C-alpha positions in Angstrom: 90.3 94.9 134.0 92.1 97.7 135.3 91.0 101.4 134.2 92.6 104.4 134.6 90.6 107.7 133.4 92.7 110.8 132.9 91.1 114.0 132.5 93.0 117.0 131.0 91.2 120.6 131.5 88.4 118.8 133.4 87.7 116.8 136.1 86.7 113.1 135.7 83.4 113.3 137.8 82.3 110.1 139.3 79.1 109.8 137.1 81.7 110.1 133.5 83.7 107.0 135.5 80.5 105.1 136.0 79.3 106.0 132.7 82.9 104.5 130.7 82.8 101.4 132.8 79.4 100.6 132.3 80.2 101.0 128.5 83.2 99.3 128.5 81.4 96.2 129.9 80.2 96.0 125.9 83.6 95.0 125.1 83.9 92.2 127.0 81.8 90.1 125.8 84.6 89.4 123.2 86.0 86.9 125.1 89.6 88.1 125.0 91.1 88.9 128.4 92.0 92.8 129.0 94.6 93.7 131.1 94.0 97.4 131.0 92.4 100.3 129.8 93.8 103.8 129.5 91.2 106.4 128.7 92.5 110.0 128.4 89.9 112.7 127.9 90.5 116.3 126.8 88.8 119.8 126.6 89.6 122.2 124.8 87.4 124.9 123.8 84.0 123.6 122.0 86.2 120.2 121.3 86.0 116.9 123.9 88.8 114.4 122.8 88.9 111.1 123.9 91.7 108.6 123.4 91.2 105.2 124.6 94.0 102.4 124.5 93.4 98.6 125.3 95.9 96.6 126.2 95.2 92.5 125.9 97.2 89.6 125.8 98.9 89.1 122.8 97.9 92.8 121.2 96.9 96.2 122.0 93.8 98.3 120.4 93.8 102.3 120.2 91.1 104.7 119.5 90.7 108.2 119.6 88.0 111.1 118.9 86.4 114.0 119.2 82.8 115.9 118.9 81.2 118.5 120.4 80.1 116.8 123.2 82.3 114.2 126.0 79.6 111.3 126.2 79.4 111.4 122.8 82.9 110.8 122.4 83.3 108.4 124.7 80.4 106.3 122.7 82.3 106.8 119.5 85.9 105.9 121.0 84.2 102.8 122.2 82.2 101.8 119.3 85.9 101.8 117.5 87.2 99.9 119.4 84.6 97.1 119.7 85.0 96.9 115.8 88.2 96.7 116.1 87.6 93.6 118.4 85.0 92.1 116.1 87.5 92.3 113.4 90.2 90.8 115.4 87.7 88.0 116.6 86.5 87.3 113.3 90.2 87.0 112.1 91.1 84.7 115.2 88.0 82.3 114.6 88.3 82.2 110.8 92.7 80.3 111.2 91.4 78.6 114.2 91.0 74.5 113.3 88.0 73.1 116.0 88.9 70.4 117.5 86.2 68.2 117.1 85.7 68.9 112.9 86.7 65.8 111.0 89.5 66.4 108.9 88.3 67.2 104.7 89.7 65.3 102.1 92.7 67.1 100.2 90.3 68.3 97.1 87.3 69.1 99.3 90.0 72.2 100.6 91.3 73.1 97.7 88.3 76.3 96.9 89.3 76.8 100.4 92.9 77.7 100.0 93.4 80.5 97.8 96.7 81.1 97.2 98.4 84.1 95.2 99.2 83.4 91.6 102.8 84.6 90.1 101.8 87.0 87.1 105.7 87.7 86.7 108.7 85.8 86.3 112.2 87.0 85.7 115.6 85.0 85.4 118.6 86.9 85.2 122.5 86.1 86.2 124.3 87.0 89.1 127.6 89.0 88.7 130.0 89.1 91.8 130.4 93.0 92.8 130.7 94.3 96.2 128.2 96.2 98.6 128.9 99.4 97.5 128.3 98.8 94.1 125.2 96.9 95.0 123.6 100.0 97.4 124.8 102.3 94.6 122.4 100.2 91.6 119.7 99.7 93.8 119.7 103.4 94.5 119.9 104.4 91.0 117.3 101.8 90.3 114.7 103.4 92.8 114.3 99.5 94.1 113.2 98.4 97.8 115.6 95.5 97.1 118.3 94.2 95.4 119.7 91.2 95.4 123.6 90.7 94.1 126.4 88.0 94.3 128.9 88.9 96.7 132.4 89.1 95.3 133.9 88.7 98.3 132.7 85.0 99.7 130.8 84.5 96.6 127.7 84.5 98.7 124.1 85.7 97.4 123.1 88.9 99.5 119.4 90.1 99.3 119.6 94.6 99.9 116.8 95.9 101.2 115.0 99.1 102.3 113.4 99.1 105.4 110.2 101.2 106.6 112.7 103.9 108.6 114.8 104.0 105.6 117.8 102.5 106.5 119.2 99.4 104.7 119.4 95.6 105.7 121.1 92.9 104.1 120.2 89.0 104.3 122.9 86.7 103.6 122.1 83.7 101.8 124.6 80.6 101.8 124.9 77.5 100.2 
């Protein structure tokens, strides 16, 4: 594990560095391969701020906290990272199939697999319209998506609003 500790407005003493490294061994028990850890420590007047980024194979964890004492701030940040690791490990082990487990009959799996129910259904007839008309209708209806039949190629298209606010278009060909 590669540990990088940076101090802003404070000197990272060997004692502080050893404390962080000893506390980081606490998260190694979760058996994920930790590639690197970046710790940024900052002091402004009476506020001691710590920010930690833990890079692992396939995902990254981040946490930050602020208290009046640096050691307690470090403890809180590592506890937050540990909590995120526990949650991720539970998610992974819940979805993993054990190789030696015998297969259950389908009727035994039904209580375990709970699928969401469809609570509302709509049916409507698509009229051919242009992409500009579809955007206009989506905006006037204040919806995040709009399904329409393209008047040029007669394909079904799905117009949707992306997280950044821009629009996306899905062409459904048949």
